[in-house]
N, C-alpha and C positions, 0 to 999 in steps of 0.2 A: 733176785734171790732162787731163784726155779736150777741158773746151773747154781748155787751153790749147795742148796738145798741136794743138787742128784749129785754133785762129791762126797755129801757128806754119807749118801747112802751108798759108794764104793764105785760113782760111774765118772770116769776121766772127764777133765772139763772137759779139754771140746767135742767132746765127745755127747757130755750136754746141748751144750751149744748146738752141735750139729742138728740136733732132735729138738730142740727148739728151734728150730732155722724148719728145719722142714712143718715142724707143729705150724707155727706160725703164717711161712707162707698158703699153707687148707686151708685157716682161719680165714685169711682174705681171699683168697680164692670161694671160697663160699660165702660172702660180704657182699664181695660185687656181681656175682647170679644172685644171687638176696633181691639186689636192690636195682641191679638192671631187669628183671625179673617183673618189681614191683612198678617199676619205673614204665614197662612195657605194659605191661597186663591191668595195668589200676587207672587212676586219675592223677595218683601222684607227680609232684613235678617238683625239680628244685632251685631254687631262686638264694642265691646269694648276692648280697650288698659286700663288697669287699673294698668296695670306694671310701672310705670313713679317711679324712688326712690323718689321724693317727696311725693308718697301718707302714711301721716302716718298710720301704723298698724288700723284695723280697734277694733281689739281685746285689744287691749287696750281702744282706748277710749269708748269701751264697757261696759267695768270691770269701768269706770270710773264713767261714768251716771251710773250702777248699784249701787254701790256706797255711790252716791251724793244720788240717788234713799233713800236706806236705813236709810241711817244718814238722811235725811229731814225726814220721813211714822216713825223711832225711834222718832223722840225729838217730833215730835207731836204727837204722843199717848204717850207718856212717861209726857206729862202737862196735868191733871186732866181736866182743863177749855176746850183747845186748844180737849183734847181727845171727849169730852162732843159733844163739835162745830165739829169734823170729823163727827162721828157718827153721828146724827143730819141730816147734808149735805150730805152724805152716801145713807140714808135711805132715806132723799125727791130728791134724785140722783136716787135711784134704781125706787124707784114710778112714779116717770116724765115716764123716760126712758120704763117704763111697758105700764105709759099710750098709749106714742107715739107709742109703739112697737103695742098698740090694734088700733091704730087709720090705720094700715096698711090691719087689714085685711078688708075694701073696698077691691074693682074690680080696683076699678076705681080711687085709692091715690098712690099705689104702679108703675100704669102705668104714672099716673104724676111725680111719684116722677126721676124712669130711664128717663121719656123721658126729661122732663128738665134738666136732667143732662146731654145727649144724644145732647139734642140743644146748650148745653153752648160750649160744646166743640168742636160741630161746626159751632158754632158761632166764638170760637176766632179764630179756624183756616183758617173759611175764610178769618176775620179781619190780620193775622199774609199774607196767601198766598198773601191776596191784596197789600202786604204793601210792602212784599219782590219783587211781581214782578220779581221773577227771573226764571231762566230754572228748576226749582227745582218742579218735578215730586210733582204730586199727593199724591202721594200715600207714595213716601216720606218724604214730608210733614206731613203727618197723621201718620209716625212711628215716624221723629224727637220727633213732639209737642207730642204725647202720655208717650212715652216712659219718656220725658222729666215730663209733670205732673208726674206720678207712681216715677220717682225714687222723683221729689220734694212734695209728699205727702207723703216719708217714711223718708225723715231727718228733724229732730225736727224745723224751723222757720218759725215762722206764715204766713202761707198765703202764701211760699214761693216764698218770698220777696228774689230777687235779682240768686236765685237756677233755677228758670225755664230761667231768660232774660239771667245767661249766661250758661245753657244748650244749648238755641237752641238759642245766637252765635254762640257758639262753633259749633255745630251742621250743 
């Protein structure tokens, strides 16, 4: 949705995708730093019970995803017309990505990028905390939200739809 919104604003899809990737990586890094700090400086711990018999074997799922990606890659490169389109898109994407990374050379922009990610996380935490109105401590809420957010970033679900809600509800 973000790429399509940016396209409607006149930004090329590859530039929007590159800037979105940079924003995602910065948000991921901020979440890792916050979670690491909470686990180091508070009595919080992470305890997972992933031995439930209903969980599928992750190796099989990963193998299926790799095979599907390989099939799609071979199919897109095998057709000459599609290969040319793919090469043009990859070149444009790399050029726009390099341009976006060069934009981070300013001292102000990385501060805004990481500060914005931190602000978004804190705003989400405050809104969930106000909504929950339970006896959950602030550090518990932080650990739950950041862990669920990190896990949703690793799953191939657009925007973490359903993953974040179910993870927070479960926790």
